Phi, psi and omega in degrees: 000126182253148178232149182303328183281358187248031189254045183294334171138085170272147174282154187290332184290154181273066180287165176305319180292326177296318177299317179295321178297316179299316179296318182294320177298320181296314180300314182295326182291347179281348178284135178281161176305321178296318178298317179298318180296313183292315180293321178296323178296320178295318178298319179301317180296315178299319183293319182299325177294319181295323187275003177302122178084002180251127186194135358284165180232131175264130185228132174289149175266116191289150171256168176306142179084340175282163168304123184290132178251007185295318177292323179298313178302314181295318181295318180296317179296319178298329180275009176067022174278153175278118183255133182239136178237150179275149173236127185283125172256094190294326183296323181254000183053045178233173176247133168251158190244146176220140169294151176232118179252345181212109181301341181290348179273359180286136179229153181293132186223219184304136182056025179065021176278140177280126183223156182277050182296129182087351178227037184284141172235094190303140175227155173257152180297331182298336181277347186269143180259324182221152179230133179260121194242136176281155181216146170272325178204165181204162168235173188284352173277354180097002176292138185237137172257115179263201185272350174111346182275341174083012180304308182290322179302313180295316182298315182290323178296325180281346184228069185291348181287344187285141167283123189256116184237115179264141176248134179200162171277151184300331180291349180272357180286140174229162187294320180199139178247144174292135182239127174273167184297331182273352180289136180251131182279152174283151171278317179226148171232133182243126173241180178296341182271351179138199186253130174255118179270104183282348183287350178291344176277117188307319186281001177266354188290341180296337180254014186248144171300156187291127164065297196223159177281329190284000000 
């Protein structure tokens, strides 16, 4: 099942990942708005504990059906943390970064993502300590299924210093995802049920910051 807000860029062929994306979208679409709200609130609480002492933090601005980050953005700003949001550069398939001091300045932009267009405060990835990443599906090794355009994969590969935290609903978990050489694993994945530390898998450490979050 496809939704207008989910059109980040799948390739037309019926590849294994395309099949998985379709299945993941279908599973996620079975959640009601109330379920998404309640589960997102639980995820937000788990995340805030993890982010204690970590600053600045890059956070995706959620679309419908994703784990909502609107409360997360507001809570981080209230806690005086420096919040960074991505802006999609479709021509180069990259992300540029902007500080966000007021969520009300977000406007609908590329792929219907809310971005601070016209109110940008440029930031570099080198200044950021952790990144909060959206996912369509995940496994416990930290493999993430995105929307297919590779914006986050390229960004994460270019910035290995970042603590990588994926947000998803527990129903989006799968036993194992196919991983390409350019795919970057998450360090932590947070669902409504708690925190999954993917770094316990020895072979995931090559993409992980050293030792600790703090």
